C-alpha positions in Angstrom: 0.0 0.0 0.0 1.2 3.5 -0.9 -0.1 6.8 0.4 0.1 10.1 -1.6 -0.4 13.3 0.3 -0.9 16.5 -1.7 0.1 19.4 0.6 1.3 22.2 -1.8 -1.3 24.8 -0.8 0.0 27.8 1.1 -2.8 27.7 3.7 -3.8 31.4 3.2 -6.9 31.1 5.5 -4.7 30.2 8.4 -2.4 33.2 8.1 -0.4 34.5 10.0 0.4 30.9 11.2 1.3 29.7 7.7 3.7 32.6 6.9 6.7 30.6 8.2 5.5 27.0 8.2 3.2 25.0 5.8 -0.2 24.4 7.3 0.2 20.6 7.3 3.2 20.9 9.5 1.4 23.0 12.2 1.4 21.1 15.5 -1.8 20.0 17.0 -1.4 18.4 20.5 2.3 18.0 19.9 2.1 16.4 16.4 1.9 17.9 13.0 -1.4 17.8 11.1 0.1 15.7 8.4 1.6 13.2 10.8 -1.7 12.7 12.5 -3.4 12.3 9.2 -1.0 9.6 8.0 -1.1 7.7 11.3 -4.9 7.5 11.1 -4.8 6.3 7.5 -2.3 3.6 8.4 -4.6 2.4 11.1 -7.6 2.3 8.8 -6.0 0.5 5.8 -5.0 -2.4 8.0 -2.0 -3.4 5.9 1.7 -2.5 5.5 2.4 0.9 4.0 5.6 0.8 2.1 5.8 4.3 0.5 4.5 7.7 1.3 4.7 10.5 -1.3 4.4 14.1 -0.1 3.7 16.8 -2.7 4.8 20.2 -1.4 5.1 23.7 -3.0 8.3 25.5 -3.9 10.4 27.4 -1.4 9.1 30.6 -3.0 5.6 29.7 -1.7 6.7 29.5 1.9 8.0 25.9 2.2 11.1 26.0 4.5 14.3 24.1 3.5 13.8 21.6 6.3 10.3 20.6 5.1 11.6 17.5 3.3 13.6 16.3 6.4 10.5 16.6 8.6 8.3 14.6 6.1 10.9 11.9 5.7 11.0 11.5 9.5 7.2 11.1 9.6 7.3 8.3 7.1 10.3 6.6 8.9 8.4 6.5 12.2 5.7 4.5 10.4 8.2 2.1 8.8 7.7 3.6 5.3 9.9 5.2 2.7 9.2 8.8 1.9 9.5 10.6 -1.4 9.0 14.3 -1.6 7.8 16.0 -4.8 7.4 19.7 -5.7 4.4 21.1 -7.5 6.0 24.2 -8.9 2.7 25.7 -10.1 -0.7 25.3 -8.6 -2.7 23.7 -11.5 -5.3 21.7 -9.6 -5.8 18.6 -7.5 -5.2 16.1 -10.3 -2.0 18.0 -11.3 -0.8 17.9 -7.7 -1.3 14.1 -7.4 0.4 13.6 -10.8 3.7 14.8 -9.4 3.8 11.5 -7.4 3.0 9.4 -10.5 6.0 7.1 -9.9 4.1 5.8 -6.8 0.8 5.3 -8.5 1.2 1.5 -8.9 -1.1 -1.0 -7.2 -3.3 0.0 -4.3 -2.9 3.5 -3.0 -4.6 6.1 -0.9 -4.7 9.8 -1.8 -5.3 12.1 1.1 -5.3 15.9 1.1 -3.4 17.2 4.1 -5.9 19.9 5.3 -8.1 17.6 7.3 -8.1 15.1 10.1 -10.6 12.3 10.8 -11.6 9.5 13.1 -12.9 6.3 11.6 -14.4 3.1 13.0 -14.0 1.0 9.9 -11.2 -1.1 8.3 -10.8 -0.5 4.6 -12.1 -3.2 2.2 -9.4 -3.2 -0.3 -11.2 -5.4 -2.8 -13.3 -2.5 -4.0 -12.2 -0.6 -7.2 -12.2 2.6 -5.2 -13.4 4.0 -1.8 -14.4 7.6 -1.2 -14.3 8.6 2.5 -17.3 10.7 3.4 -19.0 12.3 6.4 -22.7 13.1 6.9 -23.1 16.8 7.2 -26.0 19.1 8.0 -25.5 21.5 5.2 -24.3 19.7 2.0 -24.5 22.9 0.0 -21.1 23.8 1.3 -19.3 20.6 0.1 -18.7 18.2 -2.7 -21.0 15.2 -2.1 -21.6 11.7 -3.5 -24.9 10.3 -4.7 -25.6 6.6 -4.2 -27.6 3.8 -5.7 -27.6 0.5 -4.0 -24.5 1.4 -2.1 -22.5 2.4 -5.2 -21.5 6.0 -6.0 -23.3 7.2 -9.1 -22.5 10.9 -9.1 -20.0 13.4 -7.7 -21.8 16.7 -7.1 -20.0 19.9 -6.2 -21.9 22.1 -3.7 -25.4 21.1 -4.8 -28.0 23.9 -4.6 -30.8 21.2 -4.2 -30.5 18.2 -1.9 -29.0 15.2 -3.6 -27.0 13.7 -0.7 -25.7 14.6 2.8 -22.5 12.5 2.3 -19.7 15.1 2.0 -16.3 14.1 0.4 -13.6 14.7 3.0 -10.7 14.5 0.6 -9.4 10.9 1.2 -9.6 8.3 -1.6 -8.6 4.6 -2.0 -7.8 3.2 -5.4 -7.2 -0.5 -6.0 -5.2 0.4 -9.2 -3.0 3.4 -8.9 -2.1 2.8 -12.6 -5.7 3.5 -13.8 -5.9 6.7 -11.8 -2.5 7.8 -13.2 -3.5 7.1 -16.8 -6.7 9.1 -16.5 -4.9 12.1 -14.9 -2.2 11.8 -17.6 -4.9 11.9 -20.3 -6.4 15.1 -18.7 -3.0 16.8 -18.7 -1.8 15.6 -22.1 -5.1 16.8 -23.7 -5.3 20.0 -21.6 -8.7 19.1 -20.2 -9.3 21.5 -17.4 -12.2 21.8 -15.0 -13.2 24.4 -12.4 -10.9 27.4 -12.2 -9.0 26.3 -15.4 -7.2 23.6 -13.4 -6.9 19.8 -13.7 -9.3 18.3 -11.2 -9.4 14.9 -9.6 -13.2 14.8 -9.8 -12.9 14.7 -13.6 -10.6 11.7 -13.5 -13.0 10.0 -11.0 -15.9 10.6 -13.3 -14.1 9.0 -16.3 -13.0 6.0 -14.2 -16.6 5.5 -13.2 -17.8 5.7 -16.8 -15.3 3.1 -17.7 -16.9 0.7 -15.2 -15.0 1.1 -12.0 -17.2 0.9 -8.9 -16.6 3.4 -6.2 -18.2 2.9 -2.7 -18.3 5.2 0.3 -16.9 4.6 3.8 -18.2 7.0 6.4 -15.9 8.5 9.0 -17.1 9.1 12.5 -15.5 12.6 12.8 -14.1 15.1 10.3 -11.9 17.8 11.7 -11.1 20.9 9.7 -7.9 23.0 9.9 -8.8 25.7 7.4 -8.6 28.7 9.7 -7.7 29.7 13.3 -11.2 29.1 14.7 -11.7 25.5 13.4 -8.0 24.6 14.1 -8.5 25.5 17.7 -11.6 23.4 17.7 -9.7 20.5 16.1 -7.1 20.7 18.9 -9.9 20.4 21.4 -11.2 17.3 19.7 -7.8 15.7 19.4 -7.2 16.2 23.1 -10.6 14.8 24.0 -9.9 11.7 21.9 -6.5 11.3 23.6 -8.2 11.5 27.1 -10.8 9.0 25.9 -8.0 6.6 24.9 -6.3 7.0 28.3 -3.3 8.9 26.9 -1.3 11.3 29.1 0.1 14.0 26.9 1.7 16.0 29.7 5.5 15.8 29.7 7.2 14.6 32.9 9.7 17.5 32.5 7.1 20.2 33.2 7.9 22.5 36.1 4.9 23.5 38.1 5.2 26.4 40.5 1.9 27.2 42.2 0.1 26.1 39.1 -2.6 23.7 37.9 -3.1 21.7 34.7 -6.7 20.8 34.1 -7.0 17.9 31.6 -7.1 17.1 28.8 -4.0 19.0 27.8 -0.8 18.5 25.8 2.2 20.1 27.6 5.6 19.7 25.8 9.1 19.2 27.1 10.8 21.7 29.4 7.8 23.9 30.0 7.7 26.1 33.1 4.3 27.1 34.6 4.3 29.8 37.4 1.1 31.0 39.2 -1.0 29.8 36.3 -4.0 27.6 35.4 -3.7 25.7 32.1 -6.7 23.8 30.6 -8.8 22.2 29.7 -8.1 21.7 26.0 -4.8 23.5 25.8 -1.8 22.4 23.7 1.5 24.2 24.9 4.7 23.4 23.0 8.2 22.6 24.1 10.4 25.1 26.0 7.6 27.6 26.8 7.2 29.6 29.9 3.8 30.8 31.3 3.5 33.2 34.3 0.5 34.6 36.0 -1.9 33.3 33.4 -5.2 31.5 32.8 -5.3 29.6 29.5 -8.3 27.6 28.2 -9.1 25.9 24.9 -6.0 27.2 23.1 -3.3 26.0 20.7 0.1 27.3 21.4 3.3 26.3 19.6 6.9 26.0 20.9 9.3 28.5 22.6 6.6 30.8 23.7 6.7 33.3 26.6 3.3 34.3 28.1 2.7 36.4 31.1 -0.2 38.2 32.8 -2.7 36.7 30.3 -6.2 35.4 30.3 -6.5 33.4 27.1 -9.3 31.3 25.6 -9.8 30.1 22.0 -6.3 31.5 21.2 -3.8 30.3 18.6 -0.2 31.3 19.1 2.8 30.5 16.9 6.4 29.7 17.7 8.8 32.0 19.6 6.0 34.5 20.5 6.2 36.9 23.4 2.8 37.8 24.8 2.0 40.1 27.8 -1.4 41.5 27.9 -5.1 41.5 28.6 -6.3 40.1 25.2 -8.1 36.8 25.0 -8.9 35.2 21.7 -5.7 36.2 19.9 -4.1 34.8 16.8 -0.4 35.5 16.7 2.0 34.1 14.1 5.6 33.0 14.7 8.1 35.6 16.2 5.3 38.0 17.1 5.7 40.2 20.2 2.8 41.8 22.1 4.3 43.0 25.3 
């Protein structure tokens, strides 16, 4: 089994946090979004993953030089080999996937790295293809699948009238990576573009369906967005709740507590100092941070942060930030100072 992760987008809706780091490498409860995504996929597919292909953007689009090193390490921890590809120009979802065409052989999963999920199923790899979906209250906001006798008959983008409440979450299984590669190659070679003048995965899926491949849905139990600051903080809250449910303790033993309290669930990284503070519930606080005279709830805070005299809730704070103030629901990117 091979996994292909397109992650070349700049994450503009999550700025300023994506000005110095790609969105998929943003830490949520101590692990990057893309690492959590890959770990969940490995659990669901239920078989050995040999290769993981990551498609990133060029350095000029904000991808730091050490991005490849971090991605290789993620794959290594899962016992897989990593290959990193660069999509020099944003020409659509199918074009992004095509950058990893050397990996499109045999069974493979394609997963876009701007979402996290929880699933209770194990993948049935005998199907031609599986589209992972989630039931939603307002399908007008999403691409959805239409079914007949359990088989997907249509892919409908943001339907004005109700056709289905099964929203596509951006994760796909293909029994034959070669067939997907061939259809994408045909789109590009013949300059067949879809919405926005780009090469779209949905066009390749539609052609595969017309050629007789049967796609079925698998429904995830939870779908967690990371598109902007608000929903990323909410995703952090959910991830911490799942960790607590699984009996995991995410508070480092190196934390120094001085007249302070941690209210679970929380993630507290290595070498964190807490003085006269109350942290939690639902707080992630990265390595080498120091918090003094503060109350922090339901917030996502990265590494090497100094916070003092603060009352924070629903906040998102980047790396190496200094914050001293009376604000609450702040959104501060890396290296910011508000003192």
